[in-house]
N, C-alpha and C positions, 0 to 999 in steps of 0.2 A: 173207340170209347167215347161216350157222351161227354160234351164239355158244356159247361154253364157259366154264364157271366157272373163274375164275382162281386155281387152287389153293385155299387155305383163306380167301382175301379174299372180300369181298362183290361183287367185280367180275365182270360177265358180259361177256366180250370177244369181239369178232367174230374169226373165224379169220384174217382178213386185217387188218393194220394198216398205217398210212401211216408211212413212213420219211422224215423231213424233211431229210436231209443235202443232197439235190439243190437244195432250196429255197435254201440258202445258197451253192450252187456247189461243194459237196463231193460226195462219193460217187463215181459212175462218171465217168470221163473224157469221156463223151459229152455231159455237161451244161457249159455255159459256165462259166467261172471265177467270173463275176460272179453267178452264180445266176439266179433267176427274177424277173421284175418282179411287183409286188404283184397287178396283174390276173390274171397267169397263175396266181399262187398261190390267188387267190380262186376261179378256175374249177377248179383242180386239187383243192383241198380240198373245194370244194362238190360236185363229182362224186363224191368218195370218200365224203362223208357221205350224199349222196343214194343210193349203192350200198349203203348199210349198214354201212360201216366205222365202228367206234366207238373205235378206238385211234389216237392220233397221237403218234408218238415223234420226239424231237429231242434236241439236246444244246446245252449252253452254248458249246461250241467249233465248233459249225456255223456260224460267221460271223453273219449276220443272220436265220438260220432262226426262231428264236424270236420276233423281232420281227414278221417276216411272217406267222407263223401267228397271233400274237395279233391282228394288224390285220385278217387275213382272216376268221377264224371265232370270235373270242371271243364274239360275239353269239349263237353256236350252242353255247356251252359246255356246255349241258345234254345235248347230244347225243354227246359223245365223252369219253373217258378220255384224260388228258394225262400222258405219260411224258416225262421229260427226263433228263439225265445231268449229273454234275458231277465235279470233281476236277482237270481242267486249269485253267489260270490265264490266260485272255485278259483283260487289262486291270486286274488287281490288283497291288498292290505286296507281294505275298505269295507264297510259293513254293506249287507244286502240293501238294495234300493237307493244307496247313494248315487246322486245324479252323476259324479265323476266316475264312478264305477261302471255305470251304464254305458257311458260313452266309450270307456276302455274296453268293456265287454263287447260291444258291437264292433269296434275296431279289430278286436281279436277274432271275433267271428269271421269278418271279412278275409282276414289272412288265412285262418284255418280252412275256409271254404274255397279259397282262391278265386275270389270274385271282387270286383270293385263296387258292387251294390247288392242289397238284399231286397227281395220284392215285398216281403211283409216281416216285421219284428213284432212279436207278441211279448207283453209283460207276462211273466210266468207266475201265475197264482199269486197275484199281489192283492193284499187286503184292501177293503174298502178305506180303512183308515189311512193307509199309505196314499191311495189314489186321492183321497180329498186334500192332501197336503199340496197336490199339484206339480211338485218337482220331478217325479218320475215321468209324468206326462210331458212336461217341458223338455226334458231331457231327450225323449224319443222325438218330439217336434223338432228339436234342433237338428237331430240326426237326419230327419227328412228334409229340411231346410239345405243341408250340406250335401244331399244327394247320396248319402250312404244307404238311406232306406226309401223305398218308393211309398209304402203304406205302413201304418202303425196299427197295432191291435192289442187286444186283451185275451189271455188264455185263462179260464177258470170257470168256476160254477157258483150256483146258489146265490146269495145275496151281494157277495162281491162282484159277481158277473152283472147282476142287475144294475147296480151302481155304474159299473164301467160303461154299460149300454146307454144308460139314461144320461150320462154326463155329456154325451155328444163329442167326445175327443177322438174316438178311435174309428178306423176305417173297417176293422175286421174283428170278429169274435171267433175264438176257438173254445168249444164246450162239449160236455159229454151228452150224447143222446144215443139211446139203443133200447131194446125191448125191455131191459130192466133198469132204465134210468131216463125217465121222461119229464122231469121237473121243468127242464129248460124249454120244453115245447110250449108251455104256457107262461113261464116266468121271464124269458129273455128273447126268445126268437121272434116273436110278434113285434116287439119294439125295434129289434135289430132290423128286421125286414123293412118296417116303416122308416127308418133312418137310412136305408140303402147300404148297410153294412154288408160286407161279405162274411159268410158263416162257414166255418170248418168244424166238422164233427170228430171228436176223438172218441175211442172205445166204441165204434159203431157195432161191433158184433159181441158186446158184452163179454169180452175175453174168452169167448166160446165156451163158457163154463158148462153147457149142457153136455160136454165131453164127459164129465165125472158123474158117475152113478152115486158116489158118496162124497160128503164134504172133503174137498182137497185139503192136504196138509198145509199147503201155502196159503197165508192169511191174504194174499193179493187177490185170491178168488172168491173169498167168503161172502162179501156183501152180495155180489150179483148172484152166486149160486143159491143163497138163501132166499133172495127175491124170486127167482125164477121157480123155485119149489113152491112158493106160495101162489105165484101168478099161474102157473100150470097151464100155459097156452096149449091148445090142441095141437098145433103144429110142431110142438118140441117132442111129439112122439114119432115123428117121421126120421128120415135119414139125416145123418149129420150134414150133408151137402145141401138138403132140402131146408134144414134149419138155417143154415148159414146164409143161404139165399134169401130166405124170408126176412131174417134179421137185417142183413145188409140193405135189402131193397126198402125195408121199413124206415131205416134211418135216413135214407135218401129221398124218401117220399114226404117227409116233413116239409111243409111249405116255408120257404126261406133258407133251407139248407143247399150249399153248393158243392162241397166236396167232403168225402170221408177219409180220415187218415187210417191207414190200415199198416200195422207193423208185422213183419214176418222174416224169418231167416231162410225161407224156402223159395227159390227163384221161379218155382212152377206155380207159385200161388197166384201171380198176377193173371196169367191167363185163365186160371180156374175162376178167379174173382169176376174176370170180365165176362165169362160164360154165365156166371150166376146172374149177372146183371142184363142179360140181353133183352130180357122181358121188359126192362124199364121199371117205373115205379110200380108198387103194389096196386091192385085194383082198389077203388075208394072204399068198397065194402069190407075188404080184408084189412086194410088200414085201420078202419073205424072200429072192427072188432078188437084189434090189439089195443087201441086207445081206450076203449070202453072198459075192458078188463083191467087196465092199469087204474083207471078212476074208481073201478069197484073195489080193488084189492089194496092198493097202495096207501100206506099211513101218510102222515104229514112229515115224518122224519125220513122218508125215503127221498133225501135230497140228491143233487147232482154230485157224483163222486169225482174227486181230483184224478 
């Protein structure tokens, strides 16, 4: 599987990364709320690593995702980069974004993931107001100085992400980009690229909402479903695998993007996705057609989705 240098860091990341929300029962409503059993996680992550993925992304608020990842693949720690997120406060008697809580949260993530360092820790959807205070950034910088974290980053979208990129404090940006969510291509990615930041894309296949002929019941899908109905790209009339391939290749064709996080509960998905990416980036003319259609149709309130 293709690997890309992660901005100015020394990480060489696979273009596909594993998203750990479903492991804990979060993410798409297709996954049971209790999450996956450990045996399922072992099979899922084992197949991902075997397929050449070397990025595993999770978060402290994804229920027991960190514990399951640690139990399943900590013995293969040398094979992957470990990304997690912090800022929310599950289980601590301190408010969100409190610097002491962030330190405690990172320490807990290390224990849960059965590792003595994290490759990247992202602040998880932190507002510009909180970022401007500087305390959360200082807390992550201290964790980096102590060797708990190799690189620090910001995960989020829209104006909050714009400030995070421009403030110059972060090594990494995680943000939404897909065929139904392109604000970041102009708002944050060029600046992040100029600053040498590693860029991770979430929701790269727009939650695969093209699967639904009618508006799904779950609100999780509604924004992207409505957007794609209006965008009505020609390729949306192809087979599901062709659409998925075009969508994934589009996200990875954005200049400055290094890896795309995909969540799944299906161990076979990794080899399927690897096949979809065998042709590499989209041809420039196909990429520009998608971009032109977005610019023609998208109103100003189609901002990046968390």
